[in-house]
C-alpha positions in Angstrom: -4.3 21.5 4.2 -6.8 20.3 1.6 -9.6 17.6 2.4 -7.8 14.7 0.8 -4.6 15.5 3.0 -6.7 15.5 6.0 -8.4 12.5 4.7 -5.6 10.7 3.9 -3.8 11.1 7.3 -6.7 10.3 9.0 -6.9 6.8 7.4 -2.9 6.2 7.8 -3.5 7.0 11.6 -6.3 4.3 12.1 -3.9 1.9 10.0 -1.5 2.4 12.7 -3.5 2.0 15.5 -5.1 -1.3 13.6 -1.3 -2.5 13.2 -0.1 -1.8 16.4 -3.1 -3.0 18.4 -1.9 -6.6 16.8 1.1 -6.3 17.5 2.7 -5.8 13.7 5.8 -4.1 12.8 5.5 -2.3 9.4 7.5 -5.3 7.9 5.4 -7.7 9.7 2.1 -5.9 8.0 4.0 -5.8 4.5 4.8 -9.5 4.2 1.5 -10.4 5.4 -0.2 -8.0 2.6 2.2 -8.3 0.0 3.2 -4.6 0.0 6.3 -3.1 0.5 7.0 -1.7 4.0 8.0 1.6 2.7 4.2 2.1 0.8 2.7 1.1 4.0 4.7 3.7 6.0 3.8 6.2 3.5 0.4 5.2 3.8 0.7 5.6 7.7 1.9 9.3 7.1 -1.1 10.3 5.3 1.4 10.8 2.2 0.1 8.7 -0.5 -3.4 8.0 -1.9 -4.6 4.2 -1.7 -6.1 2.2 -5.0 -8.6 -0.3 -3.8 -6.1 -3.2 -4.3 -3.9 -1.7 -1.7 -6.9 -1.5 0.8 -8.0 -5.2 0.3 -4.4 -6.1 0.6 -3.9 -4.1 4.1 -7.1 -5.8 5.1 -6.1 -9.1 4.4 -2.9 -8.5 6.0 -4.6 -7.5 9.2 -7.1 -10.5 8.9 -10.2 -8.0 9.1 -12.8 -7.0 6.7 -12.0 -4.0 4.3 -14.9 -2.3 6.0 -13.6 -2.3 9.1 -10.4 -0.3 7.6 -12.6 2.1 6.4 -14.5 2.9 9.7 -12.5 5.8 10.8 -13.3 9.0 12.4 -12.9 12.0 9.7 -14.3 15.5 10.1 -14.1 18.5 8.5 -15.0 21.9 10.4 -17.6 24.2 9.6 -15.1 26.5 8.1 -13.7 23.8 6.0 -17.2 22.9 4.7 -18.4 26.1 4.1 -15.3 26.9 1.9 -16.1 23.8 -0.3 
């Protein structure tokens, strides 16, 4: 698995936690962020790379600042750091 895929999965996990902490379903967040619920599901699964406009829309839907959406843990293992 490459770095981008791991980053996408970490972001997706963070997004899912934020959504669930607010008691929102995928459809709820989709309505609030004006994004399709399938797209949000793909983001949460780490299957898609986001555009800045999607990050802003998700933050608005969650009623948070975009920086909060981007504040998640992501670390590479030492062997991954050495490989690149």
